[in-house]
C-alpha positions in Angstrom: 24.7 -27.0 23.9 26.8 -25.0 21.4 25.9 -23.2 18.2 25.9 -26.4 16.2 23.2 -28.0 18.4 19.8 -26.7 19.4 20.9 -23.1 19.7 22.3 -23.2 16.1 19.0 -24.6 14.9 17.2 -21.9 16.9 19.2 -19.1 15.3 18.4 -20.5 11.8 14.7 -20.8 12.6 14.5 -17.3 13.9 16.3 -15.9 10.9 14.0 -17.9 8.6 10.9 -16.6 10.4 9.7 -20.1 11.3 7.7 -19.6 14.5 6.5 -23.3 14.6 10.1 -24.6 14.6 11.2 -22.0 17.1 8.5 -23.2 19.5 9.5 -26.8 18.9 13.2 -26.1 19.6 12.4 -24.2 22.8 10.3 -27.1 24.0 13.3 -29.4 23.3 15.5 -27.2 25.6 17.0 -24.5 23.3 17.9 -21.3 25.1 15.5 -18.5 24.2 18.3 -16.0 25.0 20.7 -17.5 22.5 22.9 -14.9 20.8 22.9 -14.4 17.1 26.3 -15.7 16.2 25.4 -17.6 13.1 27.8 -17.4 10.2 27.2 -14.4 8.0 28.1 -10.7 7.8 25.0 -9.6 9.7 25.7 -11.8 12.8 25.8 -9.3 15.6 25.9 -11.3 18.8 22.7 -9.8 20.1 19.9 -12.1 21.5 17.9 -13.7 18.8 14.9 -11.8 20.1 16.5 -8.7 18.7 16.7 -10.4 15.3 12.9 -11.1 15.4 12.2 -7.5 16.5 14.3 -6.0 13.7 12.6 -8.2 11.2 9.1 -7.2 12.5 8.5 -10.9 13.0 5.7 -10.9 15.7 5.0 -14.6 15.7 8.7 -15.5 16.3 9.1 -12.7 18.9 6.1 -14.0 20.8 7.4 -17.6 20.7 10.7 -16.5 22.1 9.3 -14.4 24.9 6.8 -17.1 25.8 9.8 -19.5 25.8 11.8 -17.5 28.2 13.6 -14.8 26.2 14.3 -11.7 28.4 12.8 -8.5 27.0 14.6 -6.4 29.6 18.1 -7.7 29.0 20.5 -4.8 28.8 22.4 -4.8 25.5 25.9 -3.4 24.8 24.5 -0.1 23.5 22.3 0.3 26.7 19.0 -0.6 25.0 16.9 -3.7 25.6 14.9 -5.8 23.3 11.7 -4.1 24.6 13.3 -0.7 24.0 14.1 -1.7 20.4 10.5 -3.0 19.9 9.1 0.4 21.0 11.7 2.2 18.8 10.7 0.0 15.8 7.1 1.2 15.8 5.3 -2.1 15.3 2.4 -2.4 17.8 2.2 -6.1 17.1 5.9 -6.8 17.8 5.8 -4.5 20.8 2.9 -6.4 22.3 4.7 -9.7 21.7 7.8 -8.4 23.5 6.1 -6.5 26.3 5.9 -9.6 28.5 4.0 -10.1 31.8 3.5 -7.5 34.5 5.7 -4.8 33.0 4.5 -2.3 35.6 5.9 -4.5 38.4 8.9 -5.8 36.5 10.4 -2.6 35.3 11.8 0.2 37.5 10.1 3.7 37.4 13.1 5.0 35.5 12.9 2.3 32.9 9.2 2.8 32.5 9.7 6.5 32.0 12.4 6.0 29.4 10.1 3.7 27.3 7.3 6.3 27.6 9.6 9.1 26.6 10.8 7.1 23.5 7.2 6.4 22.4 6.1 10.0 23.0 9.0 11.4 21.1 8.3 9.3 18.0 4.6 10.0 18.1 5.0 13.7 18.7 7.6 14.2 16.0 6.2 11.7 13.4 8.0 8.8 11.9 9.3 10.6 8.8 10.5 13.7 10.6 12.2 11.6 13.3 14.0 9.6 10.5 15.1 12.8 9.0 16.5 13.9 12.3 18.3 10.6 12.8 19.8 10.4 9.3 20.3 14.1 8.6 18.3 13.8 5.4 16.9 17.0 3.8 13.6 18.3 5.2 10.3 18.3 3.4 11.4 21.1 1.1 14.5 19.1 0.0 14.7 16.3 -2.6 15.0 13.4 -0.2 11.5 12.3 0.7 10.4 9.4 2.8 8.9 6.3 1.1 5.8 5.1 2.9 3.9 1.9 2.3 1.0 0.4 4.2 1.9 -3.0 5.7 0.0 -5.6 7.7 1.0 -5.5 11.4 -0.3 -8.5 13.3 -3.4 -10.4 12.4 -5.9 -7.6 12.2 -4.1 -4.2 11.8 -2.2 -2.3 9.2 0.3 0.4 9.8 2.5 2.7 7.6 6.1 1.6 7.2 8.4 4.6 6.5 11.9 4.3 4.9 14.5 7.1 4.7 18.3 7.2 4.5 18.6 3.5 4.9 16.5 3.3 8.0 13.0 1.7 8.3 10.4 2.3 11.0 6.7 1.5 11.4 4.5 4.5 12.4 2.6 2.8 15.1 4.0 4.7 18.0 0.7 6.3 19.0 -0.7 2.8 19.6 2.4 1.8 21.4 2.3 4.8 23.6 -1.4 4.1 24.4 -0.6 0.5 25.3 2.4 1.4 27.4 0.4 3.9 29.4 -2.3 1.3 30.1 0.3 -1.4 30.9 1.8 1.0 33.5 -1.7 2.0 34.7 -1.4 5.6 33.6 -4.9 6.8 33.1 -4.4 9.2 30.2 -7.4 11.6 29.9 -10.1 10.3 27.7 -10.2 13.4 25.5 -6.4 13.0 24.8 -6.8 9.4 23.9 -9.7 10.0 21.5 -7.7 12.9 19.9 -4.9 10.3 19.4 -7.4 7.9 17.8 -9.0 10.3 15.3 -5.9 12.3 14.4 -3.0 11.2 12.2 0.7 11.9 12.2 1.9 14.1 9.3 3.2 11.3 7.2 -0.1 9.5 7.4 -2.0 12.6 6.2 0.3 12.7 3.2 -0.4 9.1 2.4 -4.1 9.6 2.4 -3.8 12.6 0.0 -1.6 10.7 -2.3 -3.7 7.5 -2.4 -7.2 9.0 -2.5 -6.6 12.5 -3.8 -9.3 13.4 -1.3 -8.5 15.6 1.7 -12.0 14.6 3.2 -10.8 11.0 3.5 -9.1 11.7 6.8 -11.9 10.4 9.0 -12.5 7.0 7.4 -8.7 6.5 7.1 -8.4 7.2 10.9 -10.8 4.3 11.6 -8.5 1.9 9.8 -5.4 3.0 11.8 -4.0 1.0 14.6 -4.1 4.1 16.8 -7.9 4.0 16.6 -8.4 0.3 17.4 -5.9 0.4 20.3 -7.5 3.4 21.9 -10.9 1.9 21.5 -9.9 -1.4 23.0 -8.1 0.1 26.0 -10.9 2.5 26.8 -13.3 -0.4 26.8 -11.0 -2.0 29.4 -11.2 1.0 31.7 -14.5 0.2 33.4 -15.1 3.2 35.5 -18.2 5.3 35.1 -16.0 8.4 34.6 -14.3 6.9 31.6 -17.6 5.7 30.1 -19.2 9.1 30.6 -16.3 10.9 29.1 -16.2 8.7 26.0 -20.0 8.8 25.4 -19.9 12.6 25.7 -18.1 12.7 22.4 -21.4 11.8 20.6 -22.1 15.5 20.7 -18.7 16.4 19.1 -19.1 18.4 15.9 -16.6 16.1 14.0 -18.2 12.9 12.7 -15.0 11.0 13.4 -15.4 11.6 17.1 -19.0 10.4 17.0 -18.1 7.3 15.1 -15.4 6.5 17.6 -18.0 6.4 20.3 -20.0 3.9 18.3 -17.0 1.7 17.9 -16.4 1.9 21.6 -20.0 0.9 22.4 -19.8 -1.9 19.9 -16.6 -3.2 21.4 -18.1 -3.2 24.8 -21.2 -5.0 23.5 -19.3 -7.7 21.6 -16.9 -8.4 24.5 -19.5 -8.5 27.2 -18.1 -5.5 29.1 -20.5 -3.8 31.5 -23.4 -4.8 33.7 -27.1 -4.7 32.9 -27.0 -1.1 34.2 -24.6 -0.1 31.5 -26.5 -1.9 28.8 -29.6 -0.1 29.8 -27.8 3.3 29.8 -26.2 2.6 26.5 -29.5 1.6 24.8 -31.0 4.8 26.1 -28.1 6.9 24.8 -28.4 5.2 21.4 -32.1 5.7 21.3 -31.7 9.4 22.0 -28.8 9.6 19.5 -30.9 8.1 16.7 -33.4 10.9 17.1 -30.7 13.6 17.0 -28.0 12.5 14.5 -27.9 14.5 11.3 -25.0 12.9 9.4 -26.4 10.0 7.3 -23.3 7.7 7.6 -23.1 8.2 11.3 -26.9 7.7 11.8 -26.6 4.4 9.9 -23.9 3.3 12.3 -26.0 4.4 15.3 -28.9 2.2 14.1 -26.5 -0.7 13.4 -25.1 -0.6 17.0 -28.5 0.2 18.5 -30.1 -3.0 17.2 -27.6 -5.0 19.2 -29.3 -3.8 22.3 -32.9 -4.3 23.6 -35.0 -1.1 23.9 -38.7 -0.8 24.0 -38.7 2.1 21.5 -36.7 0.2 18.8 -39.6 -0.3 16.4 -40.7 3.3 16.7 -37.2 4.5 15.9 -37.0 2.2 12.9 -40.3 3.5 11.6 -39.1 7.1 12.1 -36.2 6.5 9.7 -37.9 4.1 7.2 -38.2 6.9 4.6 -34.8 8.5 5.3 -33.3 10.1 2.2 -29.9 8.3 2.8 -30.0 4.7 1.6 -27.3 3.8 4.2 -29.8 4.6 6.9 -32.7 2.7 5.2 -30.4 -0.3 5.0 -30.4 -0.5 8.8 -34.1 0.1 9.4 -35.3 -3.5 8.7 -33.1 -4.7 11.6 -34.6 -2.1 13.9 -38.0 -3.4 12.9 -37.0 -7.0 13.9 -37.3 -7.6 17.6 -36.9 -11.3 18.3 -39.8 -12.9 20.3 -41.8 -9.7 19.7 -44.5 -9.7 17.0 -44.2 -7.0 14.4 -46.9 -4.4 14.3 -48.9 -3.8 11.1 -47.0 -0.5 10.7 -43.7 -2.3 10.9 -44.8 -4.9 8.3 -45.9 -2.2 6.0 -42.5 -0.4 6.3 -40.7 -3.7 5.6 -42.9 -4.3 2.6 -42.1 -0.8 1.2 -38.4 -1.4 1.8 -38.5 -4.6 -0.3 -39.3 -2.3 -3.2 -36.8 0.3 -2.4 -34.8 1.8 -5.3 -31.6 0.8 -3.5 -30.7 -2.9 -4.0 -28.8 -3.1 -0.7 -31.9 -1.8 1.1 -34.0 -4.5 -0.5 -31.5 -7.1 0.5 -31.6 -5.9 4.1 -35.4 -6.0 4.2 -35.4 -9.5 2.8 -32.7 -10.7 5.2 -34.4 -9.3 8.3 -37.8 -10.7 7.4 -37.0 -14.1 5.8 -38.7 -15.9 8.7 -41.9 -13.7 8.7 -44.5 -16.0 7.1 -46.9 -13.2 6.5 -44.3 -11.3 4.4 -42.6 -14.3 2.8 -44.4 -14.1 -0.6 -43.4 -10.5 -1.1 -39.9 -11.3 0.1 -39.5 -14.1 -2.3 -40.7 -11.9 -5.2 -38.1 -9.3 -4.3 -35.4 -12.0 -4.1 -36.2 -13.5 -7.4 -35.8 -10.1 -9.0 -32.5 -9.6 -7.2 -31.3 -13.0 -8.5 -31.6 -11.5 -12.0 -29.5 -8.4 -11.0 -26.5 -7.6 -13.1 -24.3 -7.3 -10.0 -22.7 -10.5 -8.8 -22.8 -9.6 -5.1 -26.5 -9.0 -5.2 -27.2 -12.3 -7.0 -25.1 -14.0 -4.4 -27.1 -12.5 -1.6 -30.3 -13.5 -3.3 -29.1 -17.0 -3.8 -28.2 -17.4 -0.1 -31.6 -16.1 1.0 -33.6 -18.1 -1.5 -31.7 -21.3 -0.5 -32.3 -20.6 3.2 -36.0 -19.7 2.8 -38.8 -22.1 3.6 -40.3 -21.5 0.2 -40.5 -24.8 -1.7 -42.4 -23.5 -4.7 -41.2 -24.2 -8.3 -40.5 -20.5 -8.8 -37.8 -20.5 -6.2 -36.2 -23.7 -7.5 -36.2 -22.3 -11.0 -34.6 -19.1 -9.9 -31.9 -21.1 -8.1 -31.4 -23.3 -11.2 -31.0 -20.2 -13.4 -28.1 -19.1 -11.1 -26.1 -22.2 -12.1 -24.9 -20.3 -15.1 -23.4 -17.6 -12.9 -19.8 -16.7 -13.4 -19.2 -16.8 -9.6 -18.5 -20.2 -8.2 -19.8 -19.1 -4.8 -23.2 -18.1 -6.4 -23.3 -21.5 -8.1 -22.5 -23.2 -4.8 -25.3 -21.4 -3.1 -27.7 -22.3 -5.9 -26.8 -26.0 -5.9 -27.1 -26.1 -2.1 -30.6 -24.6 -2.4 -31.6 -27.2 -4.9 -30.2 -30.0 -2.7 -32.2 -28.7 0.3 -35.4 -29.0 -1.9 -34.5 -32.5 -3.1 -34.8 -31.0 -6.6 -34.2 -33.5 -9.5 -31.6 -31.1 -10.9 -29.3 -31.4 -7.9 -26.8 -33.8 -9.6 -26.5 -31.5 -12.6 -26.2 -28.5 -10.2 -23.3 -30.1 -8.3 -21.5 -30.8 -11.6 -22.0 -27.2 -12.6 -20.4 -25.9 -9.4 -17.2 -27.5 -10.6 -14.1 -28.4 -8.5 -14.0 -26.2 -5.4 -11.0 -24.0 -4.7 -9.0 -24.2 -1.5 -10.8 -22.8 1.5 -14.0 -24.8 1.1 -12.8 -27.8 3.2 -15.0 -26.8 6.1 -17.8 -25.1 4.2 -21.2 -26.5 5.3 -22.6 -26.1 1.7 -19.7 -27.9 0.1 -19.9 -30.6 2.8 -23.6 -31.1 2.1 -22.9 -31.5 -1.6 -20.2 -34.0 -0.9 -22.4 -36.1 1.4 -25.2 -36.0 -1.1 -22.9 -37.3 -3.9 -21.6 -40.1 -1.6 -25.1 -41.3 -0.7 -26.0 -41.3 -4.4 -22.9 -43.3 -5.2 -23.4 -45.7 -2.2 -27.1 -46.2 -2.0 -26.8 -49.4 0.1 -24.3 -48.1 2.6 -25.5 -48.0 6.2 
C-alpha cells in the first residue's frame, strides 16, 4: 500500500511520537520498514525507525522493532539504524533498537564497529566529541556545550549535550556496557565498576555547576545510567568469580565503590538471583561489613541491605549500633531489631524504646514503624506517634497519621489525634486521618470525609480513597444488599 494508505499513516504516527497508533497500524499490516517520504523539508527517505532514533523516541522505536523494522538495514551512508542508536547516546533507544540475538545476528566485523563507536564516544566524552565533529572551539574558547539532564526511558536520566547544531545524549558508557554483555564479552569487573562510579568530563562540570560542591561526585554517580547498567549486568553474570570480584570492592577506600557493592547485592536480592549458598554468603559478608564500616552513610546502607537477609546475629548487630552518633545509622537499627517470627529480647525492646525518644524525628518514625505490631511496646509507640502528629513538618505528620491509622489502638487519644490532623494543609495527611477514623467507626467519619475534599487525579485505585467512597455509598444506601 502506498504512502497515502497504512504507510502514510505510519509515517505520521512515528513523526508524532504516537507509539500506540504505531502498534495498531503495524497490526493492521503497515510495513515497519516504511521510508520517511512524508511531505516536508525534513523528509529524508530513511526508514521510519531512523526518525524515531533521531527523536530519541524509545516507545516508538521499540514498537517498530517489535513490529519487524530491521535494525541492521544498511543505509546510503553506510550506517544502520542500530549504529545511529549507538551514536545518539540514549541507552533507552539503543536497547529498543538492539533487537534479538545480536551476537548471532551480526558479523564479527559489525560487532566490532559498534563497540568501537561506543568506546570512542565514552573515552572522548560527549562534549569533546561534538567539538571534534563540529570544529567548535575547545574548552578555552567561547563556544561551550549546553548540557541538560533529561529522562531516558522509564527509570533513568542522562545528560543531553548540544553544540554547533548537533545534539547527543551522554549515555555511551551504559551503551558500551550493554553491547559488551550482548556480545558476551566479559569485561573485567574492576573496569566495569570504574565505569559505574566515574563520570565523563562534561558530567563532572554539570555537578559542579548545579551543586557547587565538588564532593557531590559520588552521589551523582549513583543517579547515572552508567551505574544502574553496570549494576544490572553484573547481577546477570552469575559466576562465583564475578560475585567475588564485585564483593571485594567493599574494602575499597572510596565510599562510592562500597555503595556500588550494596546496590549490587540489593539488586541480586530483589531479583531473586543466587542460590541459598549465595544468600548465606551475602548475609555473612554484610554482617562482617556492619562491624567494620566507618562511613556513616555507607553503614546505614549496609544495615538497610542486611535486614533483607536472614542472619542469626542480626539483633546483636542492631544493638551494637543503637547508639551510633550518625542518625542515618540509627534510622536503620529498628529494622535490624525486628526479626519476623522471632521474639524480641528484653535488650532489643529497651533499644527500640530508647529510639522512640531519639532526638532525630526520622529515627523515631523508624522505631514506631518497625514496632507497630509489638503489643508490649504499643503504648510507648502510640505516645511517640501522637507527638509526631503535632510536628511542624508535614512529612512527619503524614507518617504519624499513617501509623496511627494502621495501629490496633482504638483509644480516644488516637482518634482525637487523627481528628486534629483533618486541619492539615496536606490532602494526603487528611486522607490518612479520615481513613483512620473510618477504621475506628468514629462518629466524626462523615465530617472527616468532607474535610478531605475532592481528591486529585491519581487516587482512583487508592485503597484509602476507595474505603471512603464505599463508606459514603453504604451511608447513602442503607437498605442496599
